[in-house]
C-alpha positions as a printed Julia matrix, in Angstrom:
143×3 Matrix{Float64}:
  -0.07  -0.07    0.09
   1.36   3.6    -0.57
   1.59   5.28    2.4
   2.55   8.79    0.87
   3.58  11.01   -2.5
   5.51  14.0    -2.15
   5.54  16.57   -4.93
   8.43  19.18   -5.16
   7.46  22.79   -5.38
   9.55  25.73   -5.57
   6.41  28.27   -5.11
   4.79  26.85   -1.78
   2.25  29.62   -1.99
   1.37  29.08   -5.56
   1.22  24.92   -4.76
  -1.09  25.5    -1.85
  -3.72  27.91   -3.9
  -3.51  24.96   -6.63
  -3.94  22.37   -4.49
  -6.43  23.68   -2.01
  -8.76  24.19   -4.95
  -9.54  20.5    -4.95
  -8.23  18.59   -2.33
 -10.45  19.87    0.53
 -13.41  18.85   -1.75
 -12.03  15.3    -1.66
 -12.1   15.18    2.03
  -8.22  16.01    2.44
  -7.37  18.3     5.54
  -4.06  20.6     5.06
  -1.64  20.8     7.47
   1.1   23.88    6.84
   4.5   24.06    8.28
   7.63  25.41    7.33
   8.7   22.12    5.4
   5.76  22.52    3.37
   2.23  21.37    2.83
   0.76  18.02    4.28
  -2.95  16.83    3.2
  -4.22  13.95    4.78
  -7.62  12.55    5.25
  -9.26  12.96    8.61
  -8.62   9.81   10.72
 -11.52   8.77   13.39
 -10.25   8.3    16.93
  -9.02   4.59   17.33
  -9.02   4.07   13.27
  -6.23   3.59   11.06
  -5.02   6.25    8.72
  -6.48   6.34    5.33
  -3.61   6.55    2.92
  -2.02   7.92    0.99
  -0.86  11.43    2.66
  -0.24  14.07    0.16
   2.88  16.27    0.6
   3.95  19.4    -1.37
   7.59  20.43   -0.26
  10.68  22.34   -1.45
  13.28  19.38   -2.66
  15.14  18.45    0.64
  18.49  19.05   -1.85
  17.95  22.61   -1.9
  17.91  22.43   -5.81
  15.12  23.5    -8.19
  11.84  21.19   -8.04
  11.4   19.36  -11.4
   8.72  16.83  -12.54
   8.91  13.33  -13.33
   8.49  12.29  -17.16
   5.89   9.69  -17.03
   4.88  10.42  -13.34
   1.15  11.4   -12.69
  -0.87  11.32   -9.25
  -4.52  10.48   -9.54
  -7.21  11.83   -6.81
 -10.78   9.98   -6.97
 -13.71  12.38   -6.91
 -17.21  11.3    -6.03
 -18.54  11.69   -9.56
 -18.48  12.88  -12.68
 -19.83  16.83  -12.06
 -17.1   16.73   -9.31
 -14.3   16.22  -11.67
 -15.65  19.12  -14.18
 -15.94  21.4   -11.13
 -12.53  20.41   -9.47
 -10.74  20.67  -12.99
 -12.23  24.06  -13.5
 -11.13  25.02   -9.75
  -7.75  23.77  -10.13
  -7.25  25.74  -13.74
  -8.55  29.14  -11.84
  -6.01  28.54   -9.16
  -2.96  28.37  -11.38
  -3.19  24.93  -13.03
  -2.51  24.05  -16.59
  -5.0   21.52  -18.75
  -3.81  18.5   -19.88
  -6.99  16.84  -20.76
 -10.59  18.13  -20.55
 -13.05  16.02  -18.2
 -14.52  12.89  -20.23
 -14.48   9.73  -21.43
 -11.41   8.17  -23.14
 -11.6    5.34  -25.79
  -8.47   3.56  -24.33
 -10.11   3.36  -20.48
 -12.81   1.4   -19.25
 -16.27   2.42  -19.64
 -17.06   3.95  -16.4
 -13.49   5.85  -16.03
 -14.48   9.37  -16.58
 -11.28  11.66  -15.93
  -9.34  14.89  -16.46
  -5.57  15.82  -16.58
  -4.17  18.67  -15.28
  -0.44  20.36  -14.57
   0.14  21.73  -11.54
   2.12  25.29  -11.48
   5.53  23.57  -11.0
   4.45  20.93  -14.03
   3.45  18.04  -12.01
   0.67  15.87  -13.57
  -2.4   15.52  -11.95
  -5.45  13.18  -12.69
  -9.25  13.56  -11.25
 -11.33  10.46  -11.93
 -14.57   9.22  -11.17
 -15.76   5.5   -11.93
 -18.85   5.63  -10.1
 -20.96   2.83  -11.24
 -24.3    4.43  -10.46
 -23.37   7.48  -13.32
 -23.66   6.74  -17.1
 -20.68   5.3   -18.66
 -19.13   6.14  -21.65
 -21.15   3.76  -23.78
 -24.45   4.93  -22.28
 -23.84   8.67  -23.58
 -23.16   7.18  -26.94
 -26.28   5.23  -27.15
 -28.5    8.43  -25.89
 -26.89  10.76  -28.43
């Protein structure tokens, strides 16, 4: 199981604006400190943590943050409308579009996804696979 994911950022304030545009809507709570931003899902008393946590920090080596070629972090939304809303919020908060919300022919019929780059260039996906919503094939049949 993945315990946490960390991305680097040179401008923590800009990163905070971007990630706060959608992570709180997915249930993540922010803790901010001198080492950067820590987003975690709340844990009920006596329960195990819900993983993974997500961290945004300046690189520990003191160099500029860079993105990983082929690296992408995906966050699950509750429904297709939430994917659309959070994609728009993230763009308004300094993100860059890498793929508008929708179904993709190469993925499962219920996989509704959008793609973004954060202000540093890290690739982010927002997706929903909600079985209670129409899938790609259901949309095609209703046209």
